[in-house]
C-alpha positions as CSV (number, residue, x, y, z in Angstrom):
1,M,39.6,39.0,22.8
2,M,39.2,42.6,23.9
3,L,37.5,45.2,21.7
4,P,37.3,49.0,22.1
5,C,33.9,50.6,22.9
6,G,34.8,54.1,21.7
7,C,36.1,55.3,25.0
8,G,39.7,54.9,24.0
9,L,40.4,52.1,26.5
10,P,41.1,48.7,24.7
11,H,40.0,46.7,27.8
12,C,36.5,48.2,27.8
13,F,33.7,46.1,26.2
14,G,31.1,48.7,25.1
15,R,27.6,48.3,23.7
16,R,28.9,48.3,20.1
17,A,31.3,45.5,20.8
18,L,28.5,43.4,22.4
19,I,26.2,44.0,19.5
20,A,28.9,43.0,17.0
21,M,29.6,39.8,18.9
22,T,25.9,39.0,19.0
23,I,25.6,39.5,15.3
24,A,28.6,37.4,14.7
25,G,27.1,34.6,16.7
26,A,29.4,34.7,19.7
27,I,26.5,35.5,22.0
28,A,23.0,34.2,21.5
29,P,20.2,36.7,21.2
30,S,18.6,35.3,24.4
31,G,21.9,36.1,26.2
32,G,24.6,33.8,27.7
33,K,23.9,30.7,25.7
34,A,26.0,30.1,22.7
35,A,24.1,30.0,19.4
36,P,23.9,26.5,17.9
37,A,26.4,25.6,15.3
38,S,25.3,25.0,11.7
39,A,25.6,21.6,10.1
40,G,26.6,23.3,6.9
41,P,24.8,23.6,3.6
42,A,22.0,21.1,3.1
43,D,21.8,19.0,-0.1
44,P,20.2,21.3,-2.7
45,T,17.8,18.5,-3.7
46,L,16.5,18.3,-0.1
47,I,15.9,22.1,-0.1
48,D,14.1,21.9,-3.4
49,D,11.9,19.0,-2.2
50,L,11.1,21.0,0.9
51,V,10.1,24.1,-1.1
52,V,8.1,22.0,-3.6
53,G,6.5,20.2,-0.6
54,N,5.2,23.5,0.7
55,H,3.7,24.3,-2.7
56,I,2.1,20.9,-3.1
57,L,0.5,21.0,0.3
58,F,-1.2,24.3,-0.5
59,D,-2.2,23.2,-4.0
60,Q,-3.8,20.0,-2.6
61,G,-5.8,21.9,0.1
62,V,-3.9,20.5,3.1
63,V,-2.5,23.9,4.2
64,D,-3.6,27.5,3.4
65,G,-1.9,30.6,4.9
66,F,-1.0,28.4,7.9
67,G,0.7,25.0,8.4
68,H,4.3,23.9,7.7
69,I,6.6,21.1,6.6
70,S,10.2,20.4,7.8
71,A,13.0,18.0,6.9
72,R,15.8,16.7,9.0
73,H,19.2,18.0,7.9
74,D,21.0,15.5,5.7
75,K,24.4,16.5,7.2
76,D,23.4,16.2,10.9
77,P,20.4,14.4,12.5
78,A,20.5,17.0,15.3
79,R,19.5,19.8,12.9
80,Y,16.3,20.3,10.9
81,L,15.2,22.6,8.1
82,L,12.0,24.7,8.2
83,A,10.8,27.8,6.4
84,R,10.5,31.1,8.2
85,S,7.0,32.1,9.4
86,M,5.1,32.6,6.2
87,A,2.4,31.2,4.0
88,P,3.5,27.8,2.6
89,A,2.6,28.6,-1.0
90,L,5.1,31.5,-1.0
91,V,8.1,29.6,0.3
92,T,11.4,29.8,-1.6
93,A,14.8,28.3,-1.0
94,N,16.0,31.6,0.6
95,D,13.2,31.2,3.3
96,I,14.5,27.9,4.6
97,M,16.1,28.2,8.1
98,E,18.1,25.7,10.1
99,F,17.3,24.7,13.7
100,D,18.7,22.5,16.4
101,L,16.4,20.0,18.1
102,D,15.4,22.5,20.8
103,S,14.1,24.5,17.9
104,T,16.6,27.3,18.3
105,P,17.4,29.0,15.0
106,V,21.0,28.6,13.9
107,D,21.3,31.8,12.0
108,P,18.0,33.7,11.9
109,R,19.4,36.8,10.1
110,G,16.3,38.7,11.1
111,R,13.8,36.1,9.9
112,T,10.9,35.2,12.2
113,P,10.4,31.5,12.9
114,Y,7.1,29.7,13.2
115,L,5.6,29.8,16.7
116,E,5.0,26.1,16.5
117,R,8.4,25.0,15.4
118,F,8.6,23.0,18.6
119,I,6.4,20.4,17.0
120,H,9.2,19.5,14.7
121,G,12.2,19.6,17.1
122,A,10.4,17.5,19.7
123,I,9.3,14.8,17.2
124,Y,12.8,14.6,15.7
125,Q,14.2,14.1,19.2
126,A,11.7,11.3,20.0
127,R,11.7,9.6,16.6
128,P,15.1,9.0,15.0
129,D,13.4,7.3,12.1
130,V,11.5,10.4,11.1
131,Q,13.0,12.5,8.3
132,A,10.2,14.9,7.6
133,I,7.1,16.3,9.3
134,V,3.9,18.1,8.2
135,H,1.7,20.1,10.6
136,S,-1.6,21.2,9.1
137,H,-5.2,22.3,9.9
138,S,-6.8,20.4,7.0
139,P,-10.5,20.9,7.3
140,S,-11.8,17.4,6.9
141,V,-9.5,16.1,9.6
142,I,-10.5,18.4,12.4
143,P,-13.9,16.8,13.1
144,F,-12.2,13.5,13.9
145,A,-9.9,15.3,16.3
146,N,-12.9,16.9,18.1
147,T,-15.1,13.9,18.3
148,K,-14.9,10.3,19.6
149,I,-15.0,9.0,16.0
150,A,-11.7,7.4,15.2
151,L,-9.9,8.2,11.9
152,R,-9.1,4.8,10.3
153,P,-8.1,3.8,6.8
154,M,-10.9,3.5,4.3
155,N,-8.7,2.2,1.5
156,H,-5.2,1.0,0.8
157,I,-3.8,4.5,-0.1
158,A,-4.4,5.6,3.5
159,S,-3.2,2.4,5.1
160,F,-0.5,4.3,7.0
161,L,-3.2,5.3,9.4
162,G,-3.1,1.8,10.8
163,T,-5.8,0.7,13.2
164,D,-5.6,3.7,15.6
165,T,-4.9,7.4,15.0
166,P,-4.2,8.9,18.4
167,V,-5.6,12.3,19.4
168,F,-3.4,14.9,21.3
169,E,-5.2,16.7,24.1
170,I,-3.3,19.9,24.9
171,R,-5.2,20.4,28.2
172,T,-3.4,17.4,29.7
173,T,-0.1,19.2,29.6
174,G,-0.9,22.9,29.1
175,G,-4.1,23.3,31.1
176,D,-7.4,24.6,29.9
177,A,-6.4,28.2,29.0
178,T,-3.9,27.7,26.2
179,D,-4.3,29.3,22.7
180,M,-4.0,25.7,21.4
181,L,-0.6,26.3,19.9
182,I,2.5,24.2,20.5
183,R,4.6,27.1,21.8
184,N,7.3,25.4,23.7
185,N,9.3,22.2,24.1
186,A,7.1,20.8,26.9
187,L,4.0,20.8,24.7
188,G,6.1,19.5,21.7
189,K,7.3,16.6,23.8
190,A,3.8,15.8,24.9
191,L,2.6,15.8,21.3
192,A,5.5,13.5,20.3
193,T,4.5,11.1,23.1
194,T,0.9,11.0,21.9
195,L,2.2,10.4,18.3
196,G,4.3,7.5,19.6
197,P,5.3,5.1,16.7
198,Q,2.3,6.2,14.5
199,A,2.4,8.0,11.2
200,V,-0.2,10.5,12.1
201,A,-1.6,12.1,15.2
202,L,-4.7,14.4,15.4
203,M,-4.7,17.5,17.6
204,R,-8.0,18.3,19.3
205,G,-9.3,21.8,18.4
206,H,-6.3,22.3,16.1
207,G,-5.3,19.9,13.3
208,S,-2.9,17.1,12.8
209,V,0.7,16.1,12.4
210,A,2.1,13.6,9.9
211,V,5.6,12.1,9.8
212,G,7.6,10.1,7.3
213,Q,11.0,8.9,6.2
214,S,11.2,11.5,3.4
215,V,9.7,14.7,2.3
216,K,7.8,13.0,-0.5
217,L,6.4,10.3,1.8
218,V,5.2,12.8,4.4
219,V,3.5,14.9,1.8
220,F,1.8,11.7,0.5
221,R,0.6,11.0,4.0
222,A,-0.6,14.5,4.7
223,V,-2.6,14.6,1.5
224,Y,-4.2,11.2,1.9
225,T,-5.0,11.9,5.6
226,E,-7.2,14.7,4.4
227,V,-8.6,12.5,1.5
228,N,-9.4,9.6,3.9
229,A,-11.1,12.0,6.3
230,R,-13.4,13.1,3.6
231,I,-14.2,9.6,2.4
232,E,-14.8,8.4,6.0
233,A,-17.2,11.3,6.7
234,E,-19.1,10.5,3.6
235,A,-19.4,6.9,4.5
236,L,-20.6,7.7,8.0
237,S,-23.2,10.1,6.5
238,M,-24.7,7.2,4.6
239,G,-25.8,5.7,7.9
240,G,-23.9,2.4,7.7
241,K,-20.9,1.1,9.5
242,P,-17.7,1.6,7.4
243,E,-15.5,-1.4,6.8
244,F,-11.9,-0.4,7.5
245,L,-8.6,-2.1,6.7
246,N,-7.5,-4.5,9.3
247,A,-4.0,-4.5,10.8
248,K,-2.5,-7.0,8.3
249,E,-4.0,-5.3,5.3
250,A,-2.8,-1.9,6.5
251,A,0.7,-3.2,7.0
252,A,0.9,-4.9,3.6
253,A,-0.5,-1.9,1.7
254,T,1.8,0.5,3.5
255,Q,4.8,-1.6,2.5
256,T,3.7,-1.4,-1.2
257,N,2.7,2.3,-1.2
258,E,6.0,3.5,0.3
259,H,7.7,2.5,-3.0
260,L,5.2,4.4,-5.1
261,V,5.1,7.9,-3.6
262,G,7.1,9.3,-6.5
263,R,4.1,8.8,-8.9
264,P,1.7,11.3,-7.2
265,W,4.6,13.5,-6.2
266,E,5.5,14.3,-9.8
267,L,1.8,14.9,-10.7
268,W,1.2,17.2,-7.7
269,K,4.5,19.0,-8.4
270,R,3.6,19.7,-12.0
271,H,0.1,20.9,-11.0
272,A,1.4,23.1,-8.2
273,E,4.0,24.7,-10.6
274,Q,1.3,25.3,-13.3
275,N,-0.9,27.1,-10.7
276,R,1.8,29.4,-9.3
């Protein structure tokens, strides 16, 4: 198709025509590469859960002005949903953006995405089972990311931690002069490799990432990762050696708990809504 540029010649592609095509999505903002296609409207229930999940995580002290939660698109596993760059407690349905698994926005409409969206795209690529992801800097967790003390399940509620919570070291991939942020796909893939098949990975000098098979489950895991870190730190401060769940106990408890996440979800949802 040929568009006039204002010079009167129909074969001339002028600046206005190029801008119009870019806005229409024919040319990606980065130039040359076509913008990713949308998977279409997501299930409104999924969008609502994602918005509520943001609010719960803030209300439960897992995130503050920073941190984020995403969900894989229900219409296409090669797309995911994540709010624009903003404080989680303020997220609304209109703030939810769609991304491909390279973490390229499908239709940004002037909205700024999170710098660390690559965490989400890389993990969704590596883990087809994962349907939702939380990245946070919850304060009780960071000491375990920065020491040689392993974060392990103190009780049945945190059984998803298993017997080994891996720690991501950004220096291995990014060198010793990064700003500690997962700013690109290479760092995202390195984090996904460290996570492996686990439910949670810690990030040295940064925070953690939790994954799950639903928004409700990943919120459950993110909240109880923080709770377990507080309990373990308290146990360690008593001077004894904590007794953790063993592998069989952790597996059995996890199987039970995954059917019960709706109970705390409804409580947390009501409390978050009352505090808004």
